[in-house]
PAVO-757837 format. One record per atom (N, C-alpha, C): z, x, y. Coordinates in steps of 0.1 Angstrom, whole numbers, plus 2048, in hexadecimal, padded with zeros to 3 digits. Each point is the difference from the previous one (the first is absolute). Layout:
% PAVO-757837
ZXY ...
***
This chain:
% PAVO-757837
C023A8134 80780680B 7F680480A 80580080D 7F880480B 80380E804 7F6809800 80280E803 7F780380C 80680380C 7F980380C 7F67F5803 8047F37FE 7F87F5804 7F67FB7F5 7FF8077F5 7F77FD7F5 8077FC7F4 7FC7F57FA 8067FB7F3 7FC8097F5 80A8057F8 7FD8097F5 8087FC7F4 7FB8027F4 8087FD7F4 80580C7F9 80C8017FD 80680B7F9 80A7F97F5 8038087F6 8097FA7F6 80D7FD805 8077F67F9 80D7FC804 80A80C7FE 809802809 80A80B7FE 7FC80E805 7F4800808 7FC80D805 80980580B 80380D800 80980580A 7F780580C 80780380B 7F980580C 7F980E7FC 8088087F9 7FB80D7FB 7F37FE7F8 8007F77F6 7F47FE7F8 7F57FA808 8037F8809 7F57FA809 7F980B807 808809806 7FA80B808 7F78097F7 8058037F4 7F88087F6 7F37F97FD 8017F37FE 7F37F87FD 7F780080B 80580080C 7F780080C 7FC80E804 80580A7F9 7FC80E803 80780580D 80C7FC803 80680480C 80C8097FE 80280A808 80B8097FF 80C7F9806 80B7FE7F9 80C7F9805 80780880B 7FD80D801 80680880B 7F87FF80D 7F57F9800 7F87FF80C 7FE7F1804 8087F77FB 7FF7F2804 80E7FA803 8007F5807 80C7F8801 7FC7F27FA 8097FB7F8 7FD7F37FA 80A7F5805 7FB7F5803 8077F5805 7FE7F47F7 80A7FA7FB 7FF7F47F7 8077F4807 7F87F6802 8067F4807 80780380D 7FA809808 80580480D 80C809800 8038067F4 80B8097FF 7FB80D7FB 80380B807 7FC80E7FB 8088047F4 7F88047F6 8078057F3 80280F802 80D8047FE 80380F800 7F98077F5 7FB80C802 7F88077F6 8088027F3 80D802801 8088017F4 8017F47F8 7FC7F4805 8007F47F8 7F27FC7FB 7F6808802 7F27FD7FC 7FF7FF7F1 8088077F8 7FF8007F1 8087F47FB 8097F9808 8087F57FA 7FC7F3807 7F980080B 7FD7F4807 7F47F97F9 8047F57F9 7F67F87F9 7F97F6809 7F37FF7FF 7F87F7809 7FE7F37F8 7FF7F5808 7FE7F37FB 7F27FB804 7FA7F87F9 7F27FB803 7FF7F980E 80B7FC805 8017F980D 80280980C 80380D7FD 80380A80A 7F580380A 80380380C 7F780580A 80380E802 7F78097FD 80280E801 7F780680A 806809809 7F880780A 80380F7FD 7F58087FF 80080E7FD 7FA80780C 808808807 7FB80780B 7FF80F7FD 7F5806802 7FE80E7FD 80180880D 80680C7FF 80180A80B 7F3807801 7FA80180C 7F4807803 80380A80B 7FC80D7FD 80280A80A 7F4801809 80180680B 7F4802809 80480780C 7F7803808 80380780C 7F67FF80B 
***
């Protein structure tokens, strides 16, 4: 699967929620897009990723 432009290998059947945990990301501080469609946060635990998926993860950064 391609994550933020980099090819990465994860086990078959991984969910968005599990992917974020593996990457050490807080699901409340990111937006996840799979194949150009934003995944609602309430679907992170049920959205299963495929090895052909293109995933973009955008983190919120505060500043001033």
